[in-house]
KOLZA-923670 format. One record per residue (C-alpha): x, z, y; residue number from 1. Coordinates in steps of 0.02 Angstrom, whole numbers, plus 50000, padded with zeros to 5 digits. Each point is the difference from the previous one (the first is absolute). Layout:
! residues N
@c1:X, c3:Z, c2:Y, num:NUM .
...
//
This chain:
! residues 183
@c1:49238, c3:49584, c2:50368, num:1 .
@c1:50182, c3:50033, c2:50036, num:2 .
@c1:50091, c3:50136, c2:50096, num:3 .
@c1:50180, c3:50024, c2:50052, num:4 .
@c1:50108, c3:50123, c2:50093, num:5 .
@c1:50179, c3:50004, c2:50059, num:6 .
@c1:50108, c3:50148, c2:50049, num:7 .
@c1:50169, c3:50012, c2:50083, num:8 .
@c1:50076, c3:50164, c2:49946, num:9 .
@c1:50157, c3:50097, c2:50042, num:10 .
@c1:50133, c3:49987, c2:49865, num:11 .
@c1:49976, c3:50184, c2:49962, num:12 .
@c1:49951, c3:50092, c2:49840, num:13 .
@c1:49841, c3:50064, c2:50086, num:14 .
@c1:49937, c3:49819, c2:50015, num:15 .
@c1:49988, c3:49978, c2:49811, num:16 .
@c1:49854, c3:50121, c2:49967, num:17 .
@c1:49915, c3:49939, c2:50160, num:18 .
@c1:49998, c3:49819, c2:49934, num:19 .
@c1:49942, c3:50060, c2:49830, num:20 .
@c1:49858, c3:50106, c2:50072, num:21 .
@c1:49940, c3:49857, c2:50111, num:22 .
@c1:49998, c3:49881, c2:49852, num:23 .
@c1:49908, c3:50127, c2:49890, num:24 .
@c1:49872, c3:50032, c2:50136, num:25 .
@c1:49967, c3:49813, c2:50021, num:26 .
@c1:49986, c3:49977, c2:49812, num:27 .
@c1:49883, c3:50147, c2:49980, num:28 .
@c1:49890, c3:49943, c2:50145, num:29 .
@c1:49993, c3:49823, c2:49932, num:30 .
@c1:49949, c3:50063, c2:49826, num:31 .
@c1:50155, c3:49953, c2:49901, num:32 .
@c1:50017, c3:50082, c2:49829, num:33 .
@c1:50104, c3:50159, c2:50007, num:34 .
@c1:50125, c3:49943, c2:49866, num:35 .
@c1:50034, c3:49835, c2:50089, num:36 .
@c1:50015, c3:50093, c2:50166, num:37 .
@c1:50124, c3:50121, c2:49921, num:38 .
@c1:50108, c3:49856, c2:49932, num:39 .
@c1:50003, c3:49915, c2:50170, num:40 .
@c1:50040, c3:50162, c2:50092, num:41 .
@c1:50144, c3:50037, c2:49881, num:42 .
@c1:50070, c3:49823, c2:50019, num:43 .
@c1:49982, c3:50015, c2:50191, num:44 .
@c1:50089, c3:50169, c2:49997, num:45 .
@c1:50147, c3:49924, c2:49906, num:46 .
@c1:50011, c3:49849, c2:50117, num:47 .
@c1:49992, c3:50110, c2:50156, num:48 .
@c1:50127, c3:50123, c2:49929, num:49 .
@c1:50120, c3:49855, c2:49972, num:50 .
@c1:49975, c3:49939, c2:50179, num:51 .
@c1:50036, c3:50176, c2:50066, num:52 .
@c1:50150, c3:50028, c2:49888, num:53 .
@c1:50085, c3:49830, c2:50001, num:54 .
@c1:49953, c3:49910, c2:50163, num:55 .
@c1:50140, c3:50062, c2:50110, num:56 .
@c1:50023, c3:49869, c2:50132, num:57 .
@c1:49936, c3:49930, c2:50162, num:58 .
@c1:49834, c3:50091, c2:50004, num:59 .
@c1:49933, c3:50174, c2:49969, num:60 .
@c1:49831, c3:49934, c2:49944, num:61 .
@c1:49925, c3:49911, c2:49851, num:62 .
@c1:49834, c3:49912, c2:49979, num:63 .
@c1:49862, c3:50021, c2:49871, num:64 .
@c1:49859, c3:49871, c2:49990, num:65 .
@c1:49856, c3:50012, c2:49877, num:66 .
@c1:49851, c3:49890, c2:49971, num:67 .
@c1:49852, c3:49991, c2:49884, num:68 .
@c1:49935, c3:49825, c2:49976, num:69 .
@c1:49864, c3:49985, c2:49870, num:70 .
@c1:50060, c3:50090, c2:49845, num:71 .
@c1:50186, c3:50001, c2:50044, num:72 .
@c1:50101, c3:50124, c2:50103, num:73 .
@c1:50162, c3:49935, c2:50075, num:74 .
@c1:50129, c3:50120, c2:50071, num:75 .
@c1:50162, c3:49956, c2:50089, num:76 .
@c1:50137, c3:50117, c2:50058, num:77 .
@c1:50138, c3:49926, c2:50109, num:78 .
@c1:50151, c3:50076, c2:50083, num:79 .
@c1:50150, c3:49950, c2:50107, num:80 .
@c1:50137, c3:50063, c2:49885, num:81 .
@c1:50131, c3:49903, c2:49905, num:82 .
@c1:49874, c3:49930, c2:49875, num:83 .
@c1:50026, c3:49975, c2:49815, num:84 .
@c1:50176, c3:49953, c2:49943, num:85 .
@c1:50018, c3:49814, c2:49961, num:86 .
@c1:49973, c3:49951, c2:49820, num:87 .
@c1:50154, c3:49911, c2:49931, num:88 .
@c1:49970, c3:49814, c2:49974, num:89 .
@c1:50046, c3:49929, c2:49830, num:90 .
@c1:50146, c3:49879, c2:50006, num:91 .
@c1:49959, c3:49816, c2:49992, num:92 .
@c1:49838, c3:49909, c2:50030, num:93 .
@c1:49841, c3:50083, c2:49936, num:94 .
@c1:49923, c3:49915, c2:49851, num:95 .
@c1:49814, c3:49989, c2:50038, num:96 .
@c1:49951, c3:49870, c2:49873, num:97 .
@c1:49942, c3:50060, c2:49828, num:98 .
@c1:50112, c3:49958, c2:49854, num:99 .
@c1:49948, c3:49846, c2:49901, num:100 .
@c1:49867, c3:50047, c2:49871, num:101 .
@c1:49970, c3:50171, c2:50075, num:102 .
@c1:49835, c3:50068, c2:50064, num:103 .
@c1:49998, c3:50045, c2:50186, num:104 .
@c1:49981, c3:50185, c2:50035, num:105 .
@c1:49820, c3:50031, c2:50057, num:106 .
@c1:50056, c3:50153, c2:50099, num:107 .
@c1:50123, c3:49898, c2:50104, num:108 .
@c1:49882, c3:49965, c2:50143, num:109 .
@c1:50021, c3:50000, c2:50188, num:110 .
@c1:49913, c3:50108, c2:50128, num:111 .
@c1:49862, c3:49869, c2:50022, num:112 .
@c1:49944, c3:50025, c2:49821, num:113 .
@c1:50005, c3:50187, c2:50020, num:114 .
@c1:49896, c3:49989, c2:50156, num:115 .
@c1:49873, c3:49893, c2:49907, num:116 .
@c1:49973, c3:50134, c2:49867, num:117 .
@c1:50002, c3:50174, c2:50081, num:118 .
@c1:49960, c3:50083, c2:49833, num:119 .
@c1:50160, c3:49938, c2:49913, num:120 .
@c1:50136, c3:50132, c2:49987, num:121 .
@c1:50167, c3:49909, c2:50019, num:122 .
@c1:50164, c3:50062, c2:49931, num:123 .
@c1:50081, c3:50101, c2:50139, num:124 .
@c1:50174, c3:49957, c2:50062, num:125 .
@c1:50084, c3:50151, c2:50074, num:126 .
@c1:50150, c3:49986, c2:50114, num:127 .
@c1:50157, c3:50024, c2:49897, num:128 .
@c1:50038, c3:50160, c2:50100, num:129 .
@c1:49841, c3:50079, c2:49926, num:130 .
@c1:50048, c3:49972, c2:49819, num:131 .
@c1:50141, c3:50110, c2:49935, num:132 .
@c1:50050, c3:50052, c2:49825, num:133 .
@c1:49984, c3:50186, c2:50033, num:134 .
@c1:49839, c3:49989, c2:50101, num:135 .
@c1:49898, c3:50099, c2:49872, num:136 .
@c1:50102, c3:50157, c2:50035, num:137 .
@c1:50016, c3:49989, c2:50190, num:138 .
@c1:49894, c3:50087, c2:50130, num:139 .
@c1:50007, c3:49855, c2:50124, num:140 .
@c1:49986, c3:49812, c2:49980, num:141 .
@c1:49836, c3:49985, c2:49907, num:142 .
@c1:49889, c3:49955, c2:50150, num:143 .
@c1:50003, c3:49812, c2:49984, num:144 .
@c1:49970, c3:50013, c2:49814, num:145 .
@c1:49850, c3:50113, c2:50030, num:146 .
@c1:49928, c3:49882, c2:50132, num:147 .
@c1:50013, c3:49856, c2:49877, num:148 .
@c1:49918, c3:50102, c2:49862, num:149 .
@c1:49855, c3:50057, c2:50110, num:150 .
@c1:49963, c3:49829, c2:50075, num:151 .
@c1:49927, c3:49837, c2:49936, num:152 .
@c1:50119, c3:49893, c2:50103, num:153 .
@c1:50154, c3:50056, c2:50095, num:154 .
@c1:50129, c3:49915, c2:50109, num:155 .
@c1:50166, c3:50064, c2:50067, num:156 .
@c1:50074, c3:49899, c2:50143, num:157 .
@c1:50118, c3:50007, c2:50145, num:158 .
@c1:49946, c3:49951, c2:50177, num:159 .
@c1:50111, c3:49854, c2:50044, num:160 .
@c1:49989, c3:49998, c2:50190, num:161 .
@c1:49996, c3:50183, c2:50047, num:162 .
@c1:50075, c3:50080, c2:49843, num:163 .
@c1:49921, c3:50135, c2:49894, num:164 .
@c1:49910, c3:50016, c2:49836, num:165 .
@c1:49819, c3:49954, c2:49963, num:166 .
@c1:49910, c3:50074, c2:49850, num:167 .
@c1:49825, c3:49929, c2:49973, num:168 .
@c1:49882, c3:50033, c2:49857, num:169 .
@c1:49823, c3:49959, c2:49947, num:170 .
@c1:49878, c3:50088, c2:49887, num:171 .
@c1:49830, c3:49946, c2:49939, num:172 .
@c1:49874, c3:50132, c2:50052, num:173 .
@c1:49868, c3:50091, c2:49900, num:174 .
@c1:49853, c3:50070, c2:50097, num:175 .
@c1:49895, c3:50156, c2:49991, num:176 .
@c1:49812, c3:49976, c2:49989, num:177 .
@c1:49977, c3:50066, c2:50178, num:178 .
@c1:50126, c3:49874, c2:50071, num:179 .
@c1:49973, c3:49938, c2:50177, num:180 .
@c1:50104, c3:49842, c2:49983, num:181 .
@c1:49959, c3:49937, c2:49828, num:182 .
@c1:49831, c3:49912, c2:50000, num:183 .
//
């Protein structure tokens, strides 16, 4: 069985706990393990907080979509702000072929391979704006790192047609014995 919900929320600080409470209520009702539910709610809180704080732009709303499909929960938070800053491209043509005599990196796989194995935890690539030398001592700027640490798979993108950032993350679920969804 699968379920999903989608919310369009005002880009206001009061929307963050509302989204978190709705997710926690859905997870509790479905029978998701409390620790997994906590991880997902914390990651959602960080993603929503970023949308509220950084999405100044064309719209005063942001969208949260969550789904449970089998043993995986997928959450996406999108906004209409400026998006993530572009990552500087290296100069010259990218060298995608392995060096002669070298062994190909088994972790260098595309999204299709990640989709085929939902239990694999890939290395997370954070936008360059999220990684700073002094980030251990700052009060702000840890949200994307936390989302990556709490999730099994995470993706940070910009919406190309309408603008804005998209943060999506997946987590493999554990179930309580009294679960309604896990058979």
